[in-house]
Structure formats: C-alpha cells, structure tokens
C-alpha positions as a Markdown table, in Angstrom:
| # | Residue | x | y | z |
|---|---|---|---|---|
| 1 | Met | 98.3 | 96.3 | -1.5 |
| 2 | Asp | 96.0 | 93.1 | -1.2 |
| 3 | Thr | 96.2 | 90.2 | 1.3 |
| 4 | Pro | 96.7 | 87.1 | -1.1 |
| 5 | Leu | 93.8 | 84.6 | -0.5 |
| 6 | Ile | 95.3 | 81.8 | 2.0 |
| 7 | Val | 93.7 | 78.2 | 0.9 |
| 8 | Tyr | 90.7 | 78.3 | 3.4 |
| 9 | Asp | 89.6 | 81.4 | 2.6 |
| 10 | Thr | 88.8 | 80.4 | -0.9 |
| 11 | Pro | 85.2 | 80.8 | -1.6 |
| 12 | Ala | 83.7 | 77.6 | -1.8 |
| 13 | Gly | 82.1 | 77.1 | -5.4 |
| 14 | Glu | 85.2 | 79.0 | -7.3 |
| 15 | Tyr | 88.2 | 76.9 | -8.9 |
| 16 | His | 91.5 | 78.6 | -7.9 |
| 17 | Pro | 94.3 | 76.7 | -9.5 |
| 18 | Gly | 96.7 | 74.6 | -6.9 |
| 19 | Ala | 94.1 | 75.8 | -4.3 |
| 20 | Cys | 90.5 | 74.9 | -4.7 |
| 21 | Asn | 89.1 | 72.0 | -6.9 |
| 22 | Ile | 85.9 | 71.0 | -5.2 |
| 23 | Gly | 82.9 | 72.2 | -4.0 |
| 24 | Pro | 80.5 | 71.4 | -0.7 |
| 25 | Ala | 79.4 | 68.0 | -1.9 |
| 26 | Glu | 82.9 | 66.7 | -2.8 |
| 27 | Ile | 84.3 | 68.4 | 0.6 |
| 28 | Ala | 81.7 | 66.8 | 2.5 |
| 29 | Arg | 82.5 | 63.5 | 0.9 |
| 30 | Arg | 86.1 | 63.7 | 1.7 |
| 31 | Arg | 85.6 | 64.9 | 5.4 |
| 32 | Ser | 83.5 | 61.6 | 5.8 |
| 33 | Val | 86.2 | 59.3 | 4.3 |
| 34 | Gly | 88.8 | 60.8 | 6.4 |
| 35 | Leu | 86.8 | 60.5 | 9.7 |
| 36 | Leu | 86.1 | 57.0 | 8.5 |
| 37 | Gly | 89.9 | 56.3 | 7.6 |
| 38 | Val | 91.0 | 57.8 | 11.2 |
| 39 | Ala | 88.0 | 55.7 | 12.9 |
| 40 | Ala | 89.5 | 52.4 | 11.5 |
| 41 | Ala | 93.0 | 53.2 | 12.1 |
| 42 | Ala | 92.1 | 54.0 | 16.2 |
| 43 | Ala | 90.0 | 50.6 | 15.8 |
| 44 | Leu | 93.0 | 48.2 | 14.2 |
| 45 | Ala | 95.1 | 50.0 | 17.1 |
| 46 | Val | 93.0 | 49.1 | 19.8 |
| 47 | Ala | 92.5 | 45.7 | 18.2 |
| 48 | Leu | 96.2 | 45.0 | 17.6 |
| 49 | Val | 97.3 | 46.0 | 21.3 |
| 50 | Ala | 94.5 | 44.5 | 22.8 |
| 51 | Leu | 95.4 | 41.2 | 20.8 |
| 52 | Gly | 99.1 | 41.0 | 21.8 |
| 53 | Ala | 100.0 | 41.4 | 18.4 |
| 54 | Pro | 104.3 | 41.7 | 17.6 |
| 55 | Thr | 105.4 | 45.3 | 17.4 |
| 56 | Ala | 106.1 | 44.9 | 14.0 |
| 57 | Ala | 102.3 | 44.6 | 13.0 |
| 58 | Arg | 101.4 | 47.7 | 14.4 |
| 59 | Trp | 102.8 | 49.6 | 11.6 |
| 60 | Leu | 99.5 | 48.5 | 9.5 |
| 61 | Val | 97.8 | 51.3 | 11.7 |
| 62 | Ala | 99.8 | 53.6 | 9.0 |
| 63 | Val | 97.6 | 52.6 | 6.2 |
| 64 | Pro | 94.0 | 53.9 | 7.4 |
| 65 | Leu | 95.7 | 56.5 | 9.2 |
| 66 | Ala | 96.9 | 57.7 | 5.4 |
| 67 | Gly | 94.2 | 57.5 | 4.0 |
| 68 | Gly | 92.2 | 59.3 | 7.0 |
| 69 | Ala | 94.5 | 62.0 | 6.9 |
| 70 | Val | 94.5 | 62.2 | 3.3 |
| 71 | Gly | 90.8 | 62.9 | 3.2 |
| 72 | Leu | 90.6 | 65.4 | 6.3 |
| 73 | Leu | 93.5 | 67.6 | 4.2 |
| 74 | Gln | 91.3 | 67.1 | 1.0 |
| 75 | Ala | 88.3 | 68.7 | 3.2 |
| 76 | Arg | 90.4 | 71.1 | 4.6 |
| 77 | Phe | 92.1 | 72.4 | 1.6 |
| 78 | Arg | 89.1 | 72.0 | -0.6 |
| 79 | Phe | 90.9 | 70.3 | -2.8 |
| 80 | Cys | 90.7 | 66.5 | -4.3 |
| 81 | Ala | 94.3 | 65.2 | -4.8 |
| 82 | Ala | 92.8 | 62.6 | -7.1 |
| 83 | Tyr | 91.3 | 65.2 | -9.6 |
| 84 | Gly | 94.3 | 67.3 | -9.3 |
| 85 | Leu | 96.2 | 64.5 | -10.7 |
| 86 | Ala | 93.5 | 63.8 | -13.3 |
| 87 | Gly | 93.5 | 67.8 | -14.1 |
| 88 | Val | 89.8 | 67.9 | -13.4 |
| 89 | Ser | 87.7 | 70.1 | -11.2 |
| 90 | Asn | 84.3 | 69.6 | -9.3 |
| 91 | Phe | 81.8 | 72.3 | -8.0 |
| 92 | Gly | 78.3 | 70.3 | -8.8 |
| 93 | Pro | 76.8 | 67.0 | -7.8 |
| 94 | Leu | 79.4 | 64.4 | -6.9 |
| 95 | Gly | 80.9 | 62.9 | -10.0 |
| 96 | Asp | 80.2 | 65.7 | -12.3 |
| 97 | Val | 84.0 | 67.0 | -13.0 |
| 98 | Arg | 85.1 | 69.5 | -15.6 |
| 99 | Arg | 88.6 | 69.5 | -17.4 |
| 100 | Val | 91.0 | 72.3 | -16.4 |
| 101 | Glu | 92.3 | 73.0 | -19.6 |
| 102 | Asp | 94.9 | 75.5 | -18.8 |
| 103 | Val | 98.7 | 73.7 | -18.6 |
| 104 | Ala | 99.8 | 76.1 | -16.0 |
| 105 | Ala | 97.1 | 75.2 | -13.6 |
| 106 | Arg | 97.1 | 71.7 | -14.2 |
| 107 | Arg | 100.6 | 71.7 | -13.3 |
| 108 | Ala | 99.8 | 73.5 | -10.0 |
| 109 | Asp | 96.9 | 71.2 | -9.3 |
| 110 | Arg | 99.3 | 68.4 | -9.5 |
| 111 | Ala | 102.0 | 70.3 | -6.9 |
| 112 | Lys | 99.3 | 70.6 | -4.5 |
| 113 | Ala | 97.6 | 66.5 | -5.0 |
| 114 | Ala | 101.5 | 65.4 | -4.4 |
| 115 | Ala | 101.9 | 67.6 | -1.2 |
| 116 | Ile | 98.5 | 66.1 | 0.2 |
| 117 | Val | 99.4 | 62.8 | -0.4 |
| 118 | Val | 103.0 | 63.3 | 1.1 |
| 119 | Ala | 101.7 | 65.1 | 3.8 |
| 120 | Gly | 98.8 | 62.3 | 4.4 |
| 121 | Ala | 101.6 | 59.6 | 4.4 |
| 122 | Ala | 103.8 | 61.3 | 6.6 |
| 123 | Ile | 100.5 | 61.6 | 9.1 |
| 124 | Gly | 99.9 | 57.9 | 8.7 |
| 125 | Ile | 103.5 | 56.6 | 9.4 |
| 126 | Ala | 104.1 | 59.1 | 12.3 |
| 127 | Gly | 100.8 | 57.7 | 14.3 |
| 128 | Ala | 102.1 | 54.3 | 13.2 |
| 129 | Leu | 105.7 | 55.1 | 14.6 |
| 130 | Ala | 103.8 | 56.2 | 17.8 |
| 131 | Leu | 102.0 | 53.1 | 18.0 |
| 132 | Val | 105.0 | 50.6 | 17.3 |
| 133 | Leu | 107.1 | 52.7 | 20.3 |
| 134 | Leu | 104.4 | 52.5 | 23.2 |
| 135 | Pro | 105.5 | 50.6 | 25.7 |
| 136 | Leu | 103.2 | 47.7 | 25.9 |
C-alpha cells in the first residue's frame, strides 16, 4: 500500500485540492510577506516595551504577527488562503490565476484556507499574550 502524500511532499507546480494551490513564485511572495509581518510584529513589540506603553496596548502585536504567521503558513503548505476561498489556483507568473472547477475541490480548498487563517490568528494571539504577560 502506498503512503499518502504529506502536504509538504506535494510537487511544486501541481494542484492538489486542499493541499497545494500555488507554485514557486506565489510561495516566495507569501514567504516574504510572512517574514515582513513577523519583523513588523517584533519591531512593534520592542517599541511598545521601550515606550512603556500600557499592557493593553501590547495586544496590538497580534495583528502583524497573525498576518506574518498566515503568510509563512501559506508558504509552508504551498497553499494561498485567499485563492482557496476564491476557488482559484496559480502555478505560473504572479497573479495568473486559474479557476478550480470541481465543487469538491473548492470545498477542500475553503477548509484548508480556513484552517490556515485560524492557525495564523491563534499564533498572533499567543504571541501577543506572551508579550502582555511579560513582567515589565
């Protein structure tokens, strides 16, 4: 019996419902955006702490951190959440999307997109909570 493909084992350039809907150019874009979001969250955290901002203000870190986490998760899973929700995929140049025609495939893509967004939000909230709980 063959072992099923694990998400990160899917070949780049091949659409797999709920597993892979973007190719190398789109993956690189998501990775860059993800790293930018994490860097922005770190810079915001340092600024809030350095300025002695109220503890409640530290929750603001959740926004860029969640955005960065979503970007990095999309790159890792080779799956764009927005494309999954829109029912499209792209394995060519940036922005060259193709419609996913199969209804079951679109449903699987929406589920994967939702999971990525929820995971990113959880990471953002967890990071902000850690900053809020820091004894400063």
